[in-house]
N, C-alpha and C positions, 0 to 999 in steps of 0.2 A: 364931394363925400369928404367927411371930416375925418382926419385919421386920430385915433385916441392914444395919447403917449402913457405908458405904464408908470412912467417916471412920477408922474404927479399924483400918483394913488395915495401916497403916505401923506403928503401934507393935506390934501384936501380931506383926508380921512380923520385928521388930528386937530385940524383947524376948529377954533370955538364958532367959527360962521362959515363951514364949508361950502365950497362950489362943487355941487353934484357931479357936473360934467367931468371933472378934471380926474376922479377916480373911476368912472365906467372904462371897462375894458375888455377886448376879447385875446383869449389866448389859444395860440395852437399849443397842445401840449406833446404831442409826438405826432409823428407822420411815417407811416411805413407803407413800403411798396414790395409786392410779391407777385412773381411769375403766374400768369393766369393759366386756366384750363385751354383757353382759347389761343391757338396759334398766334404770336405776333403781339399778345396784350398782355399788359401788367394791370394787377388792382392795386389801386392807392387807397388807404385808409388814414382818415386824421381824426385825433381826438382834441374837441374844441369845448372851451370853457368861457362863458360871459357873464359879468357881475357888473353890478352898480356898485356906487361911492358907498361905505357902510356893509358891503358883503352881500346885498340882496342879488339873487341869481335871474338873469335875464333869458327867458327861453325865447327861440325864434318864434315870431308871431305866425300864425296859419289864416291863409284865407279861407272862409267858411263857405264861399261857393265852391272854388276850385279845390279846395283841400291842399293847396300847394303851400310850402313853407317860403318866408321872405327872406332866409339865410340866403347869402351868395358866395360862391367861390369864385377864385380866378387862379388859373394853373398857367403859368407862361402866357399871359395875356387874353387867356381864353375863358369861357364860362361854359363847361362839360356838364352835361347832366349827371346827377348825383342822387344817392339815396340818403337819407337822413333818419339816423337813429338814436337811438340814449343808452346811456352805459349800462342803465338798469335792465334792459332787454338785449344788449348786444354782447357779441363773442370777445369781451375785454376782462381783463384780470386786473387787480389792485392789491398793491403790497402798500400799508398803512402804517405808520408809526405815529403812536399817539404818546406825548410828553408831558406830563401834570408836574407841579413841583409840591414835594412834601416839606416845603420850608416854613418856619415860624411865621412869616408875613401871609400865609395862607390858613394858618390854624383855624382862624373862626369862620372861614368861608369853605372848609375842605370838603365837607358834607355835602353841603349845597350843591357845590361844583361837580361832584361825584355824581349825584342823583340827576342833575340836568344832563351830563354828558352821556349816562348810561340810557337815558330814556329817549333823548333828542338825536343823538349820534351812535352810539353803538347798536340799539335796537333796530334802525332802520338799516344800518350795515348788515347784521346778521340777517335779515330779510331778503337780501341780496345774494344768498347763498355762499356756496364754498369757495366760489370764485374770488373772493375778498378774504385778505390774510391781514391780521393786525397784529402789531406789537405793542404793548403798553407798558410805559416805563414812568416809575417816579424818580424824580431828581431832586436832591438835595445834597448832602456831603456826599452820597454816593448814588450809583444808579440802582434801583430796585425794578420788580414788575415782572413780565414774563420773558421767558428766555427765547428770542427769535420770534418769526412770524408764526401766526395760530390761526386755526378758524375762530372767527368772531365770538362763538358760544365759549371757547376756551379762555379767549383773551378777556371777556367781560369776568370769567371767575376770578381771574388775576387782577382785574381792575377793582374788583370788589374787595381784594384782600390789601389793596393800599391803605396804608396809614400815614397821616402826618406824624413826623418824628421832631418836627421843631426846629429842625438843623437851619444851617446856613446854605444858601445855594451856591451850588458848584459853578464852575465856569460856562456861561451859557453857549460860547462857540464849540467847547467840548461836547455838550449834549446834543447840539444840531449835528456836530461831524458823526457821532456815533448813531443818531437817528437816519442821517440819509445814507451813511454805509449799508445800513441793514435794509432800507428801503431798495437801493440801487440794486443790491445783487439779485433780488428778485427779477427784474428786469431782461437778464440775461436767462433766466431758468424759470418759464411759466409753467404751471402744472398743466395746462393744455397748450400744446405745441402750436396749434392753429389760432390762439388768441392772441390779441393785441395785449401788452402790458403798460400799466402806468403807476406811477411811484409817488408818494406824498407824505409829509411830515405834519401833524397838528400839534403846534406847540403854544403851550398855555404858560404865561408869565406875566408878572408885573414891569418888566423891562430892566433895565439897568440905568443905575442911578450914578451919574457923573462918570461914565466910562472914560478911561484915559485912552491916548491915541493906540497904544499896542490892541488894547480890545475892540476899538472901533475897528483896525484893520483886520481883526481876526474875525468880527461878526461880517463884515464885508466881503471878505474872502470865503466864508463859509456859505454866504447866499450865492455867490459866483460859481463856487463849485459845485452846489445843490443844482443851479441852473444847466451846467454841463452835463451834468450826470442824469439831467431831464427828471428831477425830483423837485416838486413844487413844495413850498414851506407855507403853510397857511397859519398864521399867528393869530392867538387870540390874547389881547391886552386887557388885563383887569386894573380899571383905576377906579374905585368906587369913589361916591362923594356922600360923606355924612351930613353935611352943612347946606346941601344944596346949591353948593357952588363946584365947578370941575377942579378937580386936582391938576398940578401942573403936569403936562403932557411929555415933557423931555424924556423920562425914563423909557417911554414908548417908541422913541424912535429907532432904539436898537430893533426892536420887533417890526417894525415899519420897513426898516433897511433888509432884513432878512426876506421879508416876503416880497419887496420891491426886485431885489437881485435876483430872487429865485423864480421870479414871476408868479408866486402865490398871491394869496388875498389877506389883507390885514382886516381885523374887527377889533372894535374896542368895545368892551364891556363896562359900562358906567355904572351900574348898579347890581345888586344882587340879583335883581329880577331879570337881569339880561342874559343869563347863563343859557337859558333854554332856547332864546332867540337866536343866539349866535352858535350854538351847537346844532341846532335845526338847519340852520343856512349852511353849514358845512356840509351837512349830509346830503342836502339838497344839492350843492355844487358839485359833490361825486356824482350821487343818482342821474342829475339831469345833463351830465357832460353830453355834449352832441357827438355822435360818431359820423362821419361822413365819408362815404364810399364812392369810388367811381373810377373807370376804366380809361386806358390809353394805349396808343401802341408802344411796343417795348423802345425804350431810349428816347422816346419823343419829349418827355418831362425830365430826364435825368438833370439834377443839377439846377433845373429852372425853380421859381420861386412859386409858393402858394400863400395866398391870402384868403381869409374868410372876414365877411361883413354881417352885420346884424343890427337891423333898426331899434332904435330906442326911443321913442316918441318923435320927435321931429329932426333927430338925429340919426347918424349910420355910424355904428361902431366897426372899427377896421382894425384886424389884427396885424402885427409885425409880420413883414414876410418870413417864411419858413423854407428852407432847400428841401425839395423833393429829393430824396437820395435813391441811389440803385437800387434794382428789383433784387432782393434776396430771399434766399429760403434757410432759415437759419443762419448759419454763417457762410453758406454756398450761395453760388450764383448756377442757376440751373440753365442749361444749354437751349436752343432754340428749339428741340422736340421733347423737353420737359415742362412739368407744371410743378407747384409747390404743395405738398399734402402733410401735415405734422413734421413740419420742418425738414422736410426730404424731398429731393428733386424725384418726381415720379415720370417714367417716359410715357406719351401718350400710346395709345392701344393702336391708333388708325394714323399711318404716317404714308406719304407720296414717296414710291420707291422708284429711283432714276433709272434711266435706260427706257428702250422702247416696250419692252415687257411691262415695266411699273406703271406706264402711261396707260397701256392697253388694258392693264387690269384696273386701274383706277377708274378711266372712263366706261369701261364694261358693268364695273360694278354700280356705277352711277347710273347707267342707263337701264339696267335691271331693277334698281330702286325705284327708279321714276316710272317704269312700266308698271310695278306692283302698286305704287302710288296712285298712278291713272286709273287702274282696274278699280281701287277702293273708291276713288271719287266717282267715278261712273255708277258703281252701287250704291253710294250714297245720294247722288241725285235720282236714281230711278225709286230707291226707296221713299225718298221726298215726295216725289210724284205720285207714287201710289197712296201715300196718305193724304192725298187732296192738297197738299201745301199749307196744312194747318199752322196758324202762328203758334210761336213758343209763348206757353201760358203766362210769362214772366216771373219774376222772384217771388216765391214763397215767404212768408214772413217768420223765417227761422230765428232761432235764438241767436243773439248777436255774439254772446260768448263764444270763442274760439274752443273749437273742440265739441260743442254742444250736438246734440242728436238733431237731425234734419227730418222731420215727418212728411211722408208724401213729397220726396225728393224725386225729380224726374230722372228717368233712367239714362245714363251717357250714351252718346251713338256710338257704336261699335264699328269702329275702321281699323281694319289689320295694316298697321304701319310698320316697317322694318326699321331699326335704327339707322339713321342717315349716315353718309361718309364725310358728310360736310361740316360735322357739328352740330349743335343743338339747334332745334327748330320748333316752331309752334304751328301746329296744323289746324287751321280754322273749320269747324265742323259744321257751324250754323250760320245763317245770316247771308246777305250778298256776296260775301266773300267765302264763302264755304269752299273747302279745297285747298285754299291759299297754303303756301307754306312760308313761314316768316323766319328767317335767321335769327337767331338771339344775339349772335356775335358777342359783344363787349356788356351785354345788358339790354334790358328792353323794356320801355314805357308802353302804359297801355291806359286808352282814355278817349274821351270825345273831343278835348282840345286839340286845336292844330299843332303838328310836329309829332305826335305820339307815334311809334312804331307799329303798334296796333291800333289802327283808326276805328273807334266804335261811335262815329259821329250818327250812323243809322239807328244806334240801340238808343231807345229813350229810357232804358232802365241803367243805363252806363252814368258814371260821373267824368268830369271833364279830365281829373287827374285819377284815375281809378285804381291801378295797381303798378306795380315795378318788379321785376325781375333780375336778380342780380346773383352772382357767385360769391357765395361765403363759406370760406375755410373748405374749400374743394366740393361743395355741393351747392346747385341751384337751388335759390329760394324765390318764393312769390310772397311778397307783401302787398296788404291791400291799403290803399291811402286813406282812409278813412271815407271809403264810398260810401253812398247814400243807402245804395240796394245790396252792397255786400259783395265779395268774392267766395266761392264755394270749391271746395274739394270733393269729390264724389258724394255732393249734395249736403256737405256738411259747411258751415260757415266759418270762414277763418280769418285771423289777422295777418298769419304768415305760417308758412309750411314749407317744408324740403319737396321738392320736384324730383320725381323719380320716371324713368323712362314708360311711357304709355298711360301715364297719369292724365286724367279729365279736369279741367278747370272750367269755372262758369264766371266770367265777369259781366253783372247786369245779367243779360238773356243771352249773351254770346258765351258759347262752348268752344274749347279748343282742347287740342291734346298735346302734350308735351313729348318731344322724342330727342333722344340723346344716343349718339354712337359710343 
């Protein structure tokens, strides 16, 4: 496996004959660990970006047969099962500062640049909803633009009002410092307290011509400080050619240094027509950022290293290791009897009470619950026998779109199941394993492939990696993993949905009921 060093990104990006492999990289933007609703478990989430030299986004390839991803993670030397999502569909917030020059050297290209950024960057960001906040600033002899982070629609209005004043460029390190400070403040104060937060700066410039030693140090320090604050700086260097030859690239070195030090991405715009492509790459890098979620025993991974690997052609890109931090709920650490909801520690409603009486109550409650379940299973078996053992009709070709109506959906099998005392479970309602209770524990994989928690090897309508259940923001969620015949909730085909106690789910032709205490 080849480890890709971020340090080579700048040189490969601006060389006249670049070697593509040097600028390819995988970056873990943030790692967050929170106490899980399940006793003794924590949830770990990581935000991961992968790009090629020049700024093209690398999306983790998927196996068309198994629908599984080729992205790999390693935590403390192990490869735990994980759920892979993307920023545009996940519970993640973004604070983005976009800084563009209003200086004399951009006067001729100012309107072309604005049009491209609005269409290819701001429009896609606005489509991602209110969880994206943007500040637009123009910098020349002074800072202009919007005041603080705003909804994208409001930021676009401020962007449209920016004008080129023909001034001289102010100190680039000062522009970066102000931008990073604004983006960083949002990391500690998300609008949705259950969401992860990320922060970035998009800086447009022609670089710095012949910087002195003090300016070089200031730019390097600004990039390092941004990385410590977990703010990525994505630079867009504009060095057009009017005579068919590349202009000197030395002024762009400062931009490359900022991106390298902050673990952001450098993009070189060589022609007036390159604005749209570069802006679109930035929008894609934001929207397609991978969100990796997995579970572990409390304390097991604290202080250990996490790496992420993504194939690119015949190579494998591997991130630098990032330390997995201790589980926190906001700024607090929950005790063993609590889990995290909206940045607050919430006590579990079911706890094992100590002493003889507590033990009697605990096992007595479990015994009564088991008796009720047994009676339900017996009733189910009798019902199936009385129906002559007719096979399941298989999946109806319902609409693929999540939330679409499902005509002629088979009625779910009714089984009275009390909330269990031992945590969430799936109760199998059909097939050879009918009546089986499968603990969800730290999450659960469903499919025909060996190793799945809910084994559907008998189900001809199921896929190898059919679906996955995971805890997201204090709620249990089921995600379809691009299965051939789909996942259905109460007869409606879904891509993902929240699981509530008593809900019936169908994977292929196998029906289960979700039960939680």
